[in-house]
mmJSON file of the N, C-alpha and C atoms, coordinates in Angstrom:
{"data_MODEL":{"atom_site":{
"group_PDB":["ATOM","ATOM","ATOM","ATOM","ATOM","ATOM","ATOM","ATOM","ATOM","ATOM","ATOM","ATOM","ATOM","ATOM","ATOM","ATOM","ATOM","ATOM","ATOM","ATOM","ATOM","ATOM","ATOM","ATOM","ATOM","ATOM","ATOM","ATOM","ATOM","ATOM","ATOM","ATOM","ATOM","ATOM","ATOM","ATOM","ATOM","ATOM","ATOM","ATOM","ATOM","ATOM","ATOM","ATOM","ATOM","ATOM","ATOM","ATOM","ATOM","ATOM","ATOM","ATOM","ATOM","ATOM","ATOM","ATOM","ATOM","ATOM","ATOM","ATOM","ATOM","ATOM","ATOM","ATOM","ATOM","ATOM","ATOM","ATOM","ATOM","ATOM","ATOM","ATOM","ATOM","ATOM","ATOM","ATOM","ATOM","ATOM","ATOM","ATOM","ATOM","ATOM","ATOM","ATOM","ATOM","ATOM","ATOM","ATOM","ATOM","ATOM","ATOM","ATOM","ATOM","ATOM","ATOM","ATOM","ATOM","ATOM","ATOM","ATOM","ATOM","ATOM","ATOM","ATOM","ATOM","ATOM","ATOM","ATOM","ATOM","ATOM","ATOM","ATOM","ATOM","ATOM","ATOM","ATOM","ATOM","ATOM","ATOM","ATOM","ATOM","ATOM","ATOM","ATOM","ATOM","ATOM","ATOM","ATOM","ATOM","ATOM","ATOM","ATOM","ATOM","ATOM","ATOM","ATOM","ATOM","ATOM","ATOM","ATOM","ATOM","ATOM","ATOM","ATOM","ATOM","ATOM","ATOM","ATOM","ATOM","ATOM","ATOM","ATOM","ATOM","ATOM","ATOM","ATOM","ATOM","ATOM","ATOM","ATOM","ATOM","ATOM","ATOM","ATOM","ATOM","ATOM","ATOM","ATOM","ATOM","ATOM","ATOM","ATOM","ATOM","ATOM","ATOM","ATOM","ATOM","ATOM","ATOM","ATOM","ATOM","ATOM","ATOM","ATOM","ATOM","ATOM","ATOM","ATOM","ATOM","ATOM","ATOM","ATOM","ATOM","ATOM","ATOM","ATOM","ATOM","ATOM","ATOM","ATOM","ATOM","ATOM","ATOM","ATOM","ATOM","ATOM","ATOM","ATOM","ATOM","ATOM","ATOM","ATOM","ATOM","ATOM","ATOM","ATOM","ATOM","ATOM","ATOM","ATOM","ATOM","ATOM","ATOM","ATOM","ATOM","ATOM","ATOM","ATOM","ATOM","ATOM","ATOM"],
"id":[1,2,3,4,5,6,7,8,9,10,11,12,13,14,15,16,17,18,19,20,21,22,23,24,25,26,27,28,29,30,31,32,33,34,35,36,37,38,39,40,41,42,43,44,45,46,47,48,49,50,51,52,53,54,55,56,57,58,59,60,61,62,63,64,65,66,67,68,69,70,71,72,73,74,75,76,77,78,79,80,81,82,83,84,85,86,87,88,89,90,91,92,93,94,95,96,97,98,99,100,101,102,103,104,105,106,107,108,109,110,111,112,113,114,115,116,117,118,119,120,121,122,123,124,125,126,127,128,129,130,131,132,133,134,135,136,137,138,139,140,141,142,143,144,145,146,147,148,149,150,151,152,153,154,155,156,157,158,159,160,161,162,163,164,165,166,167,168,169,170,171,172,173,174,175,176,177,178,179,180,181,182,183,184,185,186,187,188,189,190,191,192,193,194,195,196,197,198,199,200,201,202,203,204,205,206,207,208,209,210,211,212,213,214,215,216,217,218,219,220,221,222,223,224,225,226,227,228,229,230,231],
"type_symbol":["N","C","C","N","C","C","N","C","C","N","C","C","N","C","C","N","C","C","N","C","C","N","C","C","N","C","C","N","C","C","N","C","C","N","C","C","N","C","C","N","C","C","N","C","C","N","C","C","N","C","C","N","C","C","N","C","C","N","C","C","N","C","C","N","C","C","N","C","C","N","C","C","N","C","C","N","C","C","N","C","C","N","C","C","N","C","C","N","C","C","N","C","C","N","C","C","N","C","C","N","C","C","N","C","C","N","C","C","N","C","C","N","C","C","N","C","C","N","C","C","N","C","C","N","C","C","N","C","C","N","C","C","N","C","C","N","C","C","N","C","C","N","C","C","N","C","C","N","C","C","N","C","C","N","C","C","N","C","C","N","C","C","N","C","C","N","C","C","N","C","C","N","C","C","N","C","C","N","C","C","N","C","C","N","C","C","N","C","C","N","C","C","N","C","C","N","C","C","N","C","C","N","C","C","N","C","C","N","C","C","N","C","C","N","C","C","N","C","C","N","C","C","N","C","C","N","C","C","N","C","C"],
"label_atom_id":["N","CA","C","N","CA","C","N","CA","C","N","CA","C","N","CA","C","N","CA","C","N","CA","C","N","CA","C","N","CA","C","N","CA","C","N","CA","C","N","CA","C","N","CA","C","N","CA","C","N","CA","C","N","CA","C","N","CA","C","N","CA","C","N","CA","C","N","CA","C","N","CA","C","N","CA","C","N","CA","C","N","CA","C","N","CA","C","N","CA","C","N","CA","C","N","CA","C","N","CA","C","N","CA","C","N","CA","C","N","CA","C","N","CA","C","N","CA","C","N","CA","C","N","CA","C","N","CA","C","N","CA","C","N","CA","C","N","CA","C","N","CA","C","N","CA","C","N","CA","C","N","CA","C","N","CA","C","N","CA","C","N","CA","C","N","CA","C","N","CA","C","N","CA","C","N","CA","C","N","CA","C","N","CA","C","N","CA","C","N","CA","C","N","CA","C","N","CA","C","N","CA","C","N","CA","C","N","CA","C","N","CA","C","N","CA","C","N","CA","C","N","CA","C","N","CA","C","N","CA","C","N","CA","C","N","CA","C","N","CA","C","N","CA","C","N","CA","C","N","CA","C","N","CA","C","N","CA","C","N","CA","C","N","CA","C","N","CA","C"],
"label_alt_id":[null,null,null,null,null,null,null,null,null,null,null,null,null,null,null,null,null,null,null,null,null,null,null,null,null,null,null,null,null,null,null,null,null,null,null,null,null,null,null,null,null,null,null,null,null,null,null,null,null,null,null,null,null,null,null,null,null,null,null,null,null,null,null,null,null,null,null,null,null,null,null,null,null,null,null,null,null,null,null,null,null,null,null,null,null,null,null,null,null,null,null,null,null,null,null,null,null,null,null,null,null,null,null,null,null,null,null,null,null,null,null,null,null,null,null,null,null,null,null,null,null,null,null,null,null,null,null,null,null,null,null,null,null,null,null,null,null,null,null,null,null,null,null,null,null,null,null,null,null,null,null,null,null,null,null,null,null,null,null,null,null,null,null,null,null,null,null,null,null,null,null,null,null,null,null,null,null,null,null,null,null,null,null,null,null,null,null,null,null,null,null,null,null,null,null,null,null,null,null,null,null,null,null,null,null,null,null,null,null,null,null,null,null,null,null,null,null,null,null,null,null,null,null,null,null,null,null,null,null,null,null],
"label_comp_id":["MET","MET","MET","ASN","ASN","ASN","ALA","ALA","ALA","ASP","ASP","ASP","GLN","GLN","GLN","LEU","LEU","LEU","MET","MET","MET","GLY","GLY","GLY","LYS","LYS","LYS","TRP","TRP","TRP","MET","MET","MET","GLN","GLN","GLN","PHE","PHE","PHE","LYS","LYS","LYS","GLY","GLY","GLY","GLU","GLU","GLU","LEU","LEU","LEU","LYS","LYS","LYS","GLN","GLN","GLN","ARG","ARG","ARG","TRP","TRP","TRP","GLY","GLY","GLY","ASN","ASN","ASN","PHE","PHE","PHE","THR","THR","THR","ASP","ASP","ASP","ASP","ASP","ASP","ASP","ASP","ASP","LEU","LEU","LEU","GLN","GLN","GLN","GLN","GLN","GLN","ILE","ILE","ILE","GLU","GLU","GLU","GLY","GLY","GLY","ARG","ARG","ARG","TYR","TYR","TYR","ASP","ASP","ASP","ARG","ARG","ARG","PHE","PHE","PHE","VAL","VAL","VAL","VAL","VAL","VAL","LYS","LYS","LYS","VAL","VAL","VAL","GLN","GLN","GLN","GLU","GLU","GLU","ARG","ARG","ARG","TYR","TYR","TYR","GLY","GLY","GLY","TYR","TYR","TYR","GLY","GLY","GLY","ASP","ASP","ASP","GLU","GLU","GLU","LYS","LYS","LYS","ARG","ARG","ARG","GLU","GLU","GLU","LEU","LEU","LEU","MET","MET","MET","LYS","LYS","LYS","TRP","TRP","TRP","ALA","ALA","ALA","ASP","ASP","ASP","ALA","ALA","ALA","TRP","TRP","TRP","HIS","HIS","HIS","GLN","GLN","GLN","LYS","LYS","LYS","SER","SER","SER","ALA","ALA","ALA","PRO","PRO","PRO","GLN","GLN","GLN","THR","THR","THR","VAL","VAL","VAL","GLU","GLU","GLU","LYS","LYS","LYS","LYS","LYS","LYS","SER","SER","SER","HIS","HIS","HIS"],
"label_asym_id":["A","A","A","A","A","A","A","A","A","A","A","A","A","A","A","A","A","A","A","A","A","A","A","A","A","A","A","A","A","A","A","A","A","A","A","A","A","A","A","A","A","A","A","A","A","A","A","A","A","A","A","A","A","A","A","A","A","A","A","A","A","A","A","A","A","A","A","A","A","A","A","A","A","A","A","A","A","A","A","A","A","A","A","A","A","A","A","A","A","A","A","A","A","A","A","A","A","A","A","A","A","A","A","A","A","A","A","A","A","A","A","A","A","A","A","A","A","A","A","A","A","A","A","A","A","A","A","A","A","A","A","A","A","A","A","A","A","A","A","A","A","A","A","A","A","A","A","A","A","A","A","A","A","A","A","A","A","A","A","A","A","A","A","A","A","A","A","A","A","A","A","A","A","A","A","A","A","A","A","A","A","A","A","A","A","A","A","A","A","A","A","A","A","A","A","A","A","A","A","A","A","A","A","A","A","A","A","A","A","A","A","A","A","A","A","A","A","A","A","A","A","A","A","A","A","A","A","A","A","A","A"],
"label_entity_id":["1","1","1","1","1","1","1","1","1","1","1","1","1","1","1","1","1","1","1","1","1","1","1","1","1","1","1","1","1","1","1","1","1","1","1","1","1","1","1","1","1","1","1","1","1","1","1","1","1","1","1","1","1","1","1","1","1","1","1","1","1","1","1","1","1","1","1","1","1","1","1","1","1","1","1","1","1","1","1","1","1","1","1","1","1","1","1","1","1","1","1","1","1","1","1","1","1","1","1","1","1","1","1","1","1","1","1","1","1","1","1","1","1","1","1","1","1","1","1","1","1","1","1","1","1","1","1","1","1","1","1","1","1","1","1","1","1","1","1","1","1","1","1","1","1","1","1","1","1","1","1","1","1","1","1","1","1","1","1","1","1","1","1","1","1","1","1","1","1","1","1","1","1","1","1","1","1","1","1","1","1","1","1","1","1","1","1","1","1","1","1","1","1","1","1","1","1","1","1","1","1","1","1","1","1","1","1","1","1","1","1","1","1","1","1","1","1","1","1","1","1","1","1","1","1","1","1","1","1","1","1"],
"label_seq_id":[1,1,1,2,2,2,3,3,3,4,4,4,5,5,5,6,6,6,7,7,7,8,8,8,9,9,9,10,10,10,11,11,11,12,12,12,13,13,13,14,14,14,15,15,15,16,16,16,17,17,17,18,18,18,19,19,19,20,20,20,21,21,21,22,22,22,23,23,23,24,24,24,25,25,25,26,26,26,27,27,27,28,28,28,29,29,29,30,30,30,31,31,31,32,32,32,33,33,33,34,34,34,35,35,35,36,36,36,37,37,37,38,38,38,39,39,39,40,40,40,41,41,41,42,42,42,43,43,43,44,44,44,45,45,45,46,46,46,47,47,47,48,48,48,49,49,49,50,50,50,51,51,51,52,52,52,53,53,53,54,54,54,55,55,55,56,56,56,57,57,57,58,58,58,59,59,59,60,60,60,61,61,61,62,62,62,63,63,63,64,64,64,65,65,65,66,66,66,67,67,67,68,68,68,69,69,69,70,70,70,71,71,71,72,72,72,73,73,73,74,74,74,75,75,75,76,76,76,77,77,77],
"pdbx_PDB_ins_code":[null,null,null,null,null,null,null,null,null,null,null,null,null,null,null,null,null,null,null,null,null,null,null,null,null,null,null,null,null,null,null,null,null,null,null,null,null,null,null,null,null,null,null,null,null,null,null,null,null,null,null,null,null,null,null,null,null,null,null,null,null,null,null,null,null,null,null,null,null,null,null,null,null,null,null,null,null,null,null,null,null,null,null,null,null,null,null,null,null,null,null,null,null,null,null,null,null,null,null,null,null,null,null,null,null,null,null,null,null,null,null,null,null,null,null,null,null,null,null,null,null,null,null,null,null,null,null,null,null,null,null,null,null,null,null,null,null,null,null,null,null,null,null,null,null,null,null,null,null,null,null,null,null,null,null,null,null,null,null,null,null,null,null,null,null,null,null,null,null,null,null,null,null,null,null,null,null,null,null,null,null,null,null,null,null,null,null,null,null,null,null,null,null,null,null,null,null,null,null,null,null,null,null,null,null,null,null,null,null,null,null,null,null,null,null,null,null,null,null,null,null,null,null,null,null,null,null,null,null,null,null],
"Cartn_x":[29.967,28.729,27.787,27.066,26.096,24.681,23.71,22.296,21.941,22.391,22.071,22.687,23.907,24.593,23.894,23.46,22.768,21.439,20.681,19.385,19.548,20.548,20.751,21.148,21.781,22.278,21.628,20.52,19.904,19.613,19.066,18.684,19.899,21.02,22.22,22.816,22.842,23.492,22.818,21.487,20.805,21.029,21.157,21.424,22.775,23.782,25.119,25.208,24.491,24.461,23.937,22.811,22.207,23.082,23.704,24.564,25.803,26.408,27.662,27.436,26.372,26.081,24.724,24.708,23.5,22.532,22.859,21.937,20.753,20.801,19.682,18.58,17.357,16.208,15.594,14.712,13.989,13.184,12.625,11.874,12.777,14.005,14.959,15.189,15.447,15.742,14.547,13.357,12.15,11.992,12.303,12.199,13.236,14.422,15.485,15.12,14.617,14.171,15.187,16.471,17.493,17.795,17.193,17.404,18.611,19.583,20.834,20.609,19.759,19.509,18.933,18.026,17.447,18.484,19.346,20.421,21.315,21.722,22.593,21.91,20.629,19.884,19.865,19.584,19.528,20.899,21.951,23.309,23.554,23.173,23.364,22.523,21.284,20.417,21.001,21.514,21.975,23.411,24.251,25.675,26.233,25.413,25.884,26.797,27.662,28.548,30.007,30.287,31.663,32.337,33.269,34.096,33.295,32.282,31.485,30.796,30.274,29.623,30.638,31.807,32.845,33.231,33.365,33.699,32.617,31.36,30.246,30.242,30.462,30.449,31.634,32.783,33.929,33.614,32.972,32.581,31.619,30.64,29.662,30.362,31.309,32.06,32.873,33.526,34.316,33.409,32.226,31.271,30.896,30.632,30.257,31.405,32.612,33.767,33.932,33.747,33.881,32.798,31.604,30.489,30.371,31.125,31.053,31.746,31.181,31.843,33.18,34.161,35.491,35.527,36.108,36.244,37.58,37.548,38.744,39.182,40.432,40.955,41.311,40.914,41.258,42.453,43.437,44.61,44.379,44.656,44.515,45.86,45.831,47.068,47.377],
"Cartn_y":[0.157,-0.464,0.645,0.407,1.402,0.846,1.643,1.281,-0.001,-0.137,-1.337,-2.588,-2.455,-3.593,-4.052,-3.1,-3.459,-4.137,-3.591,-4.172,-5.598,-5.799,-7.115,-8.195,-7.828,-8.819,-8.671,-7.983,-7.652,-8.869,-9.918,-11.083,-11.682,-11.811,-12.354,-11.337,-10.086,-9.036,-8.817,-8.784,-8.427,-9.45,-10.722,-11.727,-11.525,-11.299,-11.073,-9.729,-8.727,-7.416,-7.521,-8.185,-8.297,-9.132,-10.166,-11.008,-10.243,-9.498,-8.795,-7.481,-6.776,-5.458,-5.533,-5.992,-6.344,-5.232,-3.984,-2.908,-2.801,-3.493,-3.445,-4.394,-3.903,-4.724,-5.311,-6.276,-6.824,-5.719,-4.817,-3.693,-2.789,-2.542,-1.749,-2.388,-3.685,-4.392,-4.37,-4.481,-4.407,-3.013,-1.987,-0.619,-0.33,-0.892,-0.662,-1.28,-2.511,-3.222,-3.184,-3.177,-3.184,-1.829,-0.782,0.575,1.211,1.62,2.16,3.422,4.31,5.553,5.256,4.3,3.916,3.222,2.43,1.763,2.797,3.818,4.855,5.571,5.869,6.525,5.64,4.353,3.444,3.277,3.252,3.173,4.388,5.56,6.782,6.762,6.271,6.199,5.262,4.125,3.098,3.316,3.924,4.016,5.427,6.425,7.804,8.101,9.069,9.521,9.218,8.472,8.261,7.044,6.516,5.407,4.153,3.855,2.651,2.726,3.896,4.057,3.829,4.407,4.221,2.751,2.071,0.646,-0.173,0.138,-0.585,-0.38,0.846,1.111,0.431,0.395,-0.328,-1.821,-2.346,-3.752,-4.043,-3.153,-3.346,-3.373,-2.478,-2.481,-3.757,-4.182,-5.415,-6.616,-6.628,-7.718,-7.787,-6.628,-6.609,-7.121,-6.682,-7.131,-8.642,-9.176,-10.617,-11.393,-10.825,-11.552,-11.318,-10.363,-10.075,-11.185,-11.565,-12.589,-12.062,-12.918,-12.542,-12.59,-11.577,-11.575,-12.197,-12.974,-13.654,-13.011,-12.596,-11.985,-13.084,-12.886,-13.851,-13.296,-14.151,-13.741,-14.105,-13.149,-13.447,-13.887,-14.796,-15.307,-14.612],
"Cartn_z":[12.991,12.579,12.154,11.063,10.624,10.725,10.308,10.466,9.718,8.479,7.695,8.313,8.78,9.384,10.661,11.466,12.701,12.399,11.469,11.131,10.603,9.767,9.157,10.138,11.223,12.184,13.561,13.625,14.899,15.759,15.189,16.002,16.709,16.008,16.64,17.612,17.187,17.97,19.318,19.335,20.577,21.685,21.337,22.36,23.017,22.194,22.735,23.454,22.951,23.586,25.014,25.171,26.509,27.442,26.899,27.719,28.174,27.275,27.582,28.324,27.98,28.544,29.235,30.455,31.178,31.531,31.265,31.61,30.657,29.543,28.592,29.045,29.01,29.361,28.092,28.267,27.114,26.43,27.226,26.682,25.833,26.305,25.528,24.159,24.174,22.924,21.98,22.543,21.73,21.128,21.899,21.391,20.316,20.453,19.471,18.122,18.142,16.934,15.787,16.114,15.075,14.472,14.987,14.449,15.127,14.348,14.884,15.705,15.225,15.964,17.347,17.424,18.72,19.596,18.972,19.705,20.389,19.66,20.21,21.375,21.235,22.314,23.562,23.381,24.535,25.179,24.364,24.916,25.809,25.331,26.12,27.387,27.288,28.474,29.523,29.089,30.025,30.495,29.645,29.959,29.918,29.611,29.603,28.432,28.629,27.561,27.854,28.897,29.335,28.727,29.5,29.045,28.734,29.55,29.289,27.938,27.596,26.293,25.179,25.309,24.272,24.161,25.302,25.288,24.592,24.902,24.289,22.778,22.318,20.882,20.189,20.856,20.295,20.233,21.275,21.293,20.143,19.922,18.844,17.488,17.269,16.004,15.851,16.93,16.876,16.621,17.245,17.032,15.565,14.978,13.566,12.698,12.967,12.174,12.276,13.474,13.706,12.95,12.872,12.263,10.756,10.225,8.787,8.005,6.877,6.054,5.549,5.577,5.103,3.583,2.988,1.538,1.176,0.133,-0.318,-1.62,-1.634,-2.851,-3.84,-5.08,-6.128,-6.892,-7.083,-7.84,-9.303,-10.163,-11.582,-12.125,-13.086,-13.676,-14.96],
"occupancy":[1.0,1.0,1.0,1.0,1.0,1.0,1.0,1.0,1.0,1.0,1.0,1.0,1.0,1.0,1.0,1.0,1.0,1.0,1.0,1.0,1.0,1.0,1.0,1.0,1.0,1.0,1.0,1.0,1.0,1.0,1.0,1.0,1.0,1.0,1.0,1.0,1.0,1.0,1.0,1.0,1.0,1.0,1.0,1.0,1.0,1.0,1.0,1.0,1.0,1.0,1.0,1.0,1.0,1.0,1.0,1.0,1.0,1.0,1.0,1.0,1.0,1.0,1.0,1.0,1.0,1.0,1.0,1.0,1.0,1.0,1.0,1.0,1.0,1.0,1.0,1.0,1.0,1.0,1.0,1.0,1.0,1.0,1.0,1.0,1.0,1.0,1.0,1.0,1.0,1.0,1.0,1.0,1.0,1.0,1.0,1.0,1.0,1.0,1.0,1.0,1.0,1.0,1.0,1.0,1.0,1.0,1.0,1.0,1.0,1.0,1.0,1.0,1.0,1.0,1.0,1.0,1.0,1.0,1.0,1.0,1.0,1.0,1.0,1.0,1.0,1.0,1.0,1.0,1.0,1.0,1.0,1.0,1.0,1.0,1.0,1.0,1.0,1.0,1.0,1.0,1.0,1.0,1.0,1.0,1.0,1.0,1.0,1.0,1.0,1.0,1.0,1.0,1.0,1.0,1.0,1.0,1.0,1.0,1.0,1.0,1.0,1.0,1.0,1.0,1.0,1.0,1.0,1.0,1.0,1.0,1.0,1.0,1.0,1.0,1.0,1.0,1.0,1.0,1.0,1.0,1.0,1.0,1.0,1.0,1.0,1.0,1.0,1.0,1.0,1.0,1.0,1.0,1.0,1.0,1.0,1.0,1.0,1.0,1.0,1.0,1.0,1.0,1.0,1.0,1.0,1.0,1.0,1.0,1.0,1.0,1.0,1.0,1.0,1.0,1.0,1.0,1.0,1.0,1.0,1.0,1.0,1.0,1.0,1.0,1.0,1.0,1.0,1.0,1.0,1.0,1.0],
"B_iso_or_equiv":[0.0,0.0,0.0,0.0,0.0,0.0,0.0,0.0,0.0,0.0,0.0,0.0,0.0,0.0,0.0,0.0,0.0,0.0,0.0,0.0,0.0,0.0,0.0,0.0,0.0,0.0,0.0,0.0,0.0,0.0,0.0,0.0,0.0,0.0,0.0,0.0,0.0,0.0,0.0,0.0,0.0,0.0,0.0,0.0,0.0,0.0,0.0,0.0,0.0,0.0,0.0,0.0,0.0,0.0,0.0,0.0,0.0,0.0,0.0,0.0,0.0,0.0,0.0,0.0,0.0,0.0,0.0,0.0,0.0,0.0,0.0,0.0,0.0,0.0,0.0,0.0,0.0,0.0,0.0,0.0,0.0,0.0,0.0,0.0,0.0,0.0,0.0,0.0,0.0,0.0,0.0,0.0,0.0,0.0,0.0,0.0,0.0,0.0,0.0,0.0,0.0,0.0,0.0,0.0,0.0,0.0,0.0,0.0,0.0,0.0,0.0,0.0,0.0,0.0,0.0,0.0,0.0,0.0,0.0,0.0,0.0,0.0,0.0,0.0,0.0,0.0,0.0,0.0,0.0,0.0,0.0,0.0,0.0,0.0,0.0,0.0,0.0,0.0,0.0,0.0,0.0,0.0,0.0,0.0,0.0,0.0,0.0,0.0,0.0,0.0,0.0,0.0,0.0,0.0,0.0,0.0,0.0,0.0,0.0,0.0,0.0,0.0,0.0,0.0,0.0,0.0,0.0,0.0,0.0,0.0,0.0,0.0,0.0,0.0,0.0,0.0,0.0,0.0,0.0,0.0,0.0,0.0,0.0,0.0,0.0,0.0,0.0,0.0,0.0,0.0,0.0,0.0,0.0,0.0,0.0,0.0,0.0,0.0,0.0,0.0,0.0,0.0,0.0,0.0,0.0,0.0,0.0,0.0,0.0,0.0,0.0,0.0,0.0,0.0,0.0,0.0,0.0,0.0,0.0,0.0,0.0,0.0,0.0,0.0,0.0,0.0,0.0,0.0,0.0,0.0,0.0],
"pdbx_formal_charge":[null,null,null,null,null,null,null,null,null,null,null,null,null,null,null,null,null,null,null,null,null,null,null,null,null,null,null,null,null,null,null,null,null,null,null,null,null,null,null,null,null,null,null,null,null,null,null,null,null,null,null,null,null,null,null,null,null,null,null,null,null,null,null,null,null,null,null,null,null,null,null,null,null,null,null,null,null,null,null,null,null,null,null,null,null,null,null,null,null,null,null,null,null,null,null,null,null,null,null,null,null,null,null,null,null,null,null,null,null,null,null,null,null,null,null,null,null,null,null,null,null,null,null,null,null,null,null,null,null,null,null,null,null,null,null,null,null,null,null,null,null,null,null,null,null,null,null,null,null,null,null,null,null,null,null,null,null,null,null,null,null,null,null,null,null,null,null,null,null,null,null,null,null,null,null,null,null,null,null,null,null,null,null,null,null,null,null,null,null,null,null,null,null,null,null,null,null,null,null,null,null,null,null,null,null,null,null,null,null,null,null,null,null,null,null,null,null,null,null,null,null,null,null,null,null,null,null,null,null,null,null],
"auth_seq_id":[1,1,1,2,2,2,3,3,3,4,4,4,5,5,5,6,6,6,7,7,7,8,8,8,9,9,9,10,10,10,11,11,11,12,12,12,13,13,13,14,14,14,15,15,15,16,16,16,17,17,17,18,18,18,19,19,19,20,20,20,21,21,21,22,22,22,23,23,23,24,24,24,25,25,25,26,26,26,27,27,27,28,28,28,29,29,29,30,30,30,31,31,31,32,32,32,33,33,33,34,34,34,35,35,35,36,36,36,37,37,37,38,38,38,39,39,39,40,40,40,41,41,41,42,42,42,43,43,43,44,44,44,45,45,45,46,46,46,47,47,47,48,48,48,49,49,49,50,50,50,51,51,51,52,52,52,53,53,53,54,54,54,55,55,55,56,56,56,57,57,57,58,58,58,59,59,59,60,60,60,61,61,61,62,62,62,63,63,63,64,64,64,65,65,65,66,66,66,67,67,67,68,68,68,69,69,69,70,70,70,71,71,71,72,72,72,73,73,73,74,74,74,75,75,75,76,76,76,77,77,77],
"auth_comp_id":["MET","MET","MET","ASN","ASN","ASN","ALA","ALA","ALA","ASP","ASP","ASP","GLN","GLN","GLN","LEU","LEU","LEU","MET","MET","MET","GLY","GLY","GLY","LYS","LYS","LYS","TRP","TRP","TRP","MET","MET","MET","GLN","GLN","GLN","PHE","PHE","PHE","LYS","LYS","LYS","GLY","GLY","GLY","GLU","GLU","GLU","LEU","LEU","LEU","LYS","LYS","LYS","GLN","GLN","GLN","ARG","ARG","ARG","TRP","TRP","TRP","GLY","GLY","GLY","ASN","ASN","ASN","PHE","PHE","PHE","THR","THR","THR","ASP","ASP","ASP","ASP","ASP","ASP","ASP","ASP","ASP","LEU","LEU","LEU","GLN","GLN","GLN","GLN","GLN","GLN","ILE","ILE","ILE","GLU","GLU","GLU","GLY","GLY","GLY","ARG","ARG","ARG","TYR","TYR","TYR","ASP","ASP","ASP","ARG","ARG","ARG","PHE","PHE","PHE","VAL","VAL","VAL","VAL","VAL","VAL","LYS","LYS","LYS","VAL","VAL","VAL","GLN","GLN","GLN","GLU","GLU","GLU","ARG","ARG","ARG","TYR","TYR","TYR","GLY","GLY","GLY","TYR","TYR","TYR","GLY","GLY","GLY","ASP","ASP","ASP","GLU","GLU","GLU","LYS","LYS","LYS","ARG","ARG","ARG","GLU","GLU","GLU","LEU","LEU","LEU","MET","MET","MET","LYS","LYS","LYS","TRP","TRP","TRP","ALA","ALA","ALA","ASP","ASP","ASP","ALA","ALA","ALA","TRP","TRP","TRP","HIS","HIS","HIS","GLN","GLN","GLN","LYS","LYS","LYS","SER","SER","SER","ALA","ALA","ALA","PRO","PRO","PRO","GLN","GLN","GLN","THR","THR","THR","VAL","VAL","VAL","GLU","GLU","GLU","LYS","LYS","LYS","LYS","LYS","LYS","SER","SER","SER","HIS","HIS","HIS"],
"auth_asym_id":["A","A","A","A","A","A","A","A","A","A","A","A","A","A","A","A","A","A","A","A","A","A","A","A","A","A","A","A","A","A","A","A","A","A","A","A","A","A","A","A","A","A","A","A","A","A","A","A","A","A","A","A","A","A","A","A","A","A","A","A","A","A","A","A","A","A","A","A","A","A","A","A","A","A","A","A","A","A","A","A","A","A","A","A","A","A","A","A","A","A","A","A","A","A","A","A","A","A","A","A","A","A","A","A","A","A","A","A","A","A","A","A","A","A","A","A","A","A","A","A","A","A","A","A","A","A","A","A","A","A","A","A","A","A","A","A","A","A","A","A","A","A","A","A","A","A","A","A","A","A","A","A","A","A","A","A","A","A","A","A","A","A","A","A","A","A","A","A","A","A","A","A","A","A","A","A","A","A","A","A","A","A","A","A","A","A","A","A","A","A","A","A","A","A","A","A","A","A","A","A","A","A","A","A","A","A","A","A","A","A","A","A","A","A","A","A","A","A","A","A","A","A","A","A","A","A","A","A","A","A","A"],
"auth_atom_id":["N","CA","C","N","CA","C","N","CA","C","N","CA","C","N","CA","C","N","CA","C","N","CA","C","N","CA","C","N","CA","C","N","CA","C","N","CA","C","N","CA","C","N","CA","C","N","CA","C","N","CA","C","N","CA","C","N","CA","C","N","CA","C","N","CA","C","N","CA","C","N","CA","C","N","CA","C","N","CA","C","N","CA","C","N","CA","C","N","CA","C","N","CA","C","N","CA","C","N","CA","C","N","CA","C","N","CA","C","N","CA","C","N","CA","C","N","CA","C","N","CA","C","N","CA","C","N","CA","C","N","CA","C","N","CA","C","N","CA","C","N","CA","C","N","CA","C","N","CA","C","N","CA","C","N","CA","C","N","CA","C","N","CA","C","N","CA","C","N","CA","C","N","CA","C","N","CA","C","N","CA","C","N","CA","C","N","CA","C","N","CA","C","N","CA","C","N","CA","C","N","CA","C","N","CA","C","N","CA","C","N","CA","C","N","CA","C","N","CA","C","N","CA","C","N","CA","C","N","CA","C","N","CA","C","N","CA","C","N","CA","C","N","CA","C","N","CA","C","N","CA","C","N","CA","C","N","CA","C","N","CA","C","N","CA","C","N","CA","C"],
"pdbx_PDB_model_num":[1,1,1,1,1,1,1,1,1,1,1,1,1,1,1,1,1,1,1,1,1,1,1,1,1,1,1,1,1,1,1,1,1,1,1,1,1,1,1,1,1,1,1,1,1,1,1,1,1,1,1,1,1,1,1,1,1,1,1,1,1,1,1,1,1,1,1,1,1,1,1,1,1,1,1,1,1,1,1,1,1,1,1,1,1,1,1,1,1,1,1,1,1,1,1,1,1,1,1,1,1,1,1,1,1,1,1,1,1,1,1,1,1,1,1,1,1,1,1,1,1,1,1,1,1,1,1,1,1,1,1,1,1,1,1,1,1,1,1,1,1,1,1,1,1,1,1,1,1,1,1,1,1,1,1,1,1,1,1,1,1,1,1,1,1,1,1,1,1,1,1,1,1,1,1,1,1,1,1,1,1,1,1,1,1,1,1,1,1,1,1,1,1,1,1,1,1,1,1,1,1,1,1,1,1,1,1,1,1,1,1,1,1,1,1,1,1,1,1,1,1,1,1,1,1,1,1,1,1,1,1]
}}}
């Protein structure tokens, strides 16, 4: 997930983020405001640099992939 992707889906993402990763406070989410750089800082503050942080970032990428519109290839005749 990159900065533009996070900003574009922030409203949906933050609800699932708080539900799945309970260490984030409402204040944290307000401070992040959809900004990827702030998100990374808060992840580090709440989960450190270990396995939990890696799991959270993998979850965030998977969440984005799941929520991204699927592209349909058109076959030309």
